C-alpha positions as CSV (number, residue, x, y, z in Angstrom):
1,X,-13.0,7.2,-10.9
2,X,-14.2,4.5,-8.5
3,X,-16.4,4.9,-5.5
4,X,-14.7,4.2,-2.1
5,X,-17.3,1.2,-2.0
6,X,-16.2,0.0,-5.5
7,X,-12.1,0.3,-4.7
8,X,-13.0,-1.5,-1.4
9,X,-14.3,-4.4,-3.6
10,X,-11.4,-4.5,-5.7
11,X,-9.2,-4.8,-2.7
12,X,-11.4,-7.4,-1.3
13,X,-11.5,-9.3,-4.2
14,X,-7.5,-9.1,-4.7
15,X,-7.2,-10.4,-1.0
16,X,-9.5,-13.4,-1.4
17,X,-7.6,-14.4,-4.9
18,X,-4.2,-14.3,-2.9
19,X,-5.3,-16.1,0.2
20,X,-7.6,-18.8,-1.6
21,X,-5.9,-22.3,-1.7
22,X,-3.3,-21.4,0.7
23,X,-2.7,-20.9,4.4
24,X,-3.0,-17.4,6.0
25,X,-0.1,-18.4,7.8
26,X,1.9,-18.5,4.8
27,X,0.6,-15.2,3.5
28,X,3.6,-12.9,2.4
29,X,1.6,-9.7,3.1
30,X,1.3,-10.8,6.9
31,X,5.2,-10.4,7.6
32,X,5.2,-6.9,5.9
33,X,2.0,-5.8,8.1
34,X,3.5,-7.3,11.3
35,X,6.6,-4.9,10.6
36,X,5.0,-1.8,9.5
37,X,2.2,-1.9,12.0
38,X,4.1,-2.3,15.5
39,X,3.9,0.2,17.8
40,X,6.9,2.3,16.7
41,X,7.8,1.3,13.0
42,X,5.0,3.8,11.3
43,X,5.9,6.7,14.2
44,X,9.8,6.3,13.1
45,X,9.2,6.1,9.4
46,X,7.1,9.3,9.5
47,X,9.6,11.0,11.6
48,X,12.1,10.2,9.1
49,X,9.8,11.5,6.2
50,X,10.7,15.0,7.4
51,X,14.2,14.5,6.8
52,X,17.2,12.2,7.9
53,X,17.9,12.2,11.6
54,X,20.6,11.1,13.8
55,X,19.8,8.6,16.4
56,X,19.5,11.0,19.6
57,X,17.5,13.4,17.5
58,X,15.1,10.5,16.8
59,X,15.0,9.8,20.6
60,X,14.1,13.6,21.2
61,X,11.3,13.6,18.6
62,X,9.7,10.1,19.7
63,X,10.3,10.6,23.5
64,X,8.5,7.5,24.8
65,X,10.5,5.0,22.9
66,X,13.6,3.4,25.0
67,X,16.8,3.4,23.5
68,X,16.6,-0.5,23.2
69,X,13.2,-0.3,21.4
70,X,14.8,2.4,19.0
71,X,17.7,0.5,18.0
72,X,15.7,-2.5,17.3
73,X,13.0,-0.9,15.2
74,X,15.7,0.9,13.4
75,X,17.4,-2.4,12.7
76,X,14.2,-4.0,11.6
77,X,13.4,-1.2,9.2
78,X,16.9,-1.3,7.9
79,X,16.7,-5.1,7.5
80,X,13.4,-4.7,5.7
81,X,14.9,-1.9,3.2
82,X,12.6,0.9,4.3
83,X,15.4,2.6,6.3
84,X,19.3,3.2,5.5
85,X,21.9,3.7,8.0
86,X,24.9,6.1,7.2
87,X,28.0,6.3,9.7
88,X,30.2,9.4,9.3
89,X,33.9,9.3,10.2
90,X,33.8,11.7,13.0
91,X,35.0,11.7,16.4
92,X,33.0,10.0,17.9
93,X,31.3,8.5,14.9
94,X,27.9,9.7,14.2
95,X,25.2,7.8,12.6
96,X,22.4,9.2,10.6
97,X,19.3,7.5,9.3
98,X,17.0,8.2,6.3
99,X,14.5,6.7,4.5
100,X,15.1,5.0,1.3
101,X,13.0,5.0,-1.8
102,X,11.0,2.1,-0.6
103,X,10.7,3.7,2.8
104,X,9.4,6.8,1.2
105,X,6.8,4.8,-1.2
106,X,5.2,3.9,2.3
107,X,4.2,7.6,3.3
108,X,1.3,7.8,1.3
109,X,-0.3,4.7,2.5
110,X,0.4,5.8,5.9
111,X,-0.9,9.1,5.5
112,X,-4.2,7.5,4.3
113,X,-4.3,5.2,7.3
114,X,-3.5,8.4,9.5
115,X,-6.3,10.3,7.9
116,X,-8.9,7.3,8.3
117,X,-7.7,7.1,12.0
118,X,-8.1,10.7,12.5
119,X,-11.5,10.8,11.0
120,X,-12.6,8.1,13.2
121,X,-11.3,8.3,16.2
122,X,-14.4,9.8,18.0
123,X,-16.6,7.3,16.8
124,X,-14.0,4.4,17.9
125,X,-14.0,5.9,21.2
126,X,-17.7,6.0,21.4
127,X,-17.6,2.4,20.3
128,X,-15.3,1.5,23.1
129,X,-17.4,3.3,25.7
130,X,-20.4,1.6,24.6
131,X,-18.5,-1.9,24.7
132,X,-17.1,-1.4,28.0
133,X,-20.6,-0.1,29.5
134,X,-22.2,-3.6,28.3
135,X,-19.2,-5.6,29.7
């Protein structure tokens, strides 16, 4: 089993290999990271990880997102193949959103990031306070 430092070294080497000889502007990873690291995508993916949800249910569970931003983020996640949208033939029509298999595959990496953020939040806050004092 690799230590965290050894595993990090492998990722760094892989990143260096992929980015050598090309512009980071053309990096395929960049577009993916732009999508999943925006303000709302991770919250919506993790909310949908629990179970499929209807639009208004998502609005209630992520109360600080506007209707416009919820619609746009769901469309972007759908376009990227992470979320599927299903329309039910009811009066009025109801729409349900669920993660696709690819969307489900990002739960574990998000989980690692959530865990890291939770563990390091106090140190990040302390660093911000120190930085702001010096400024």
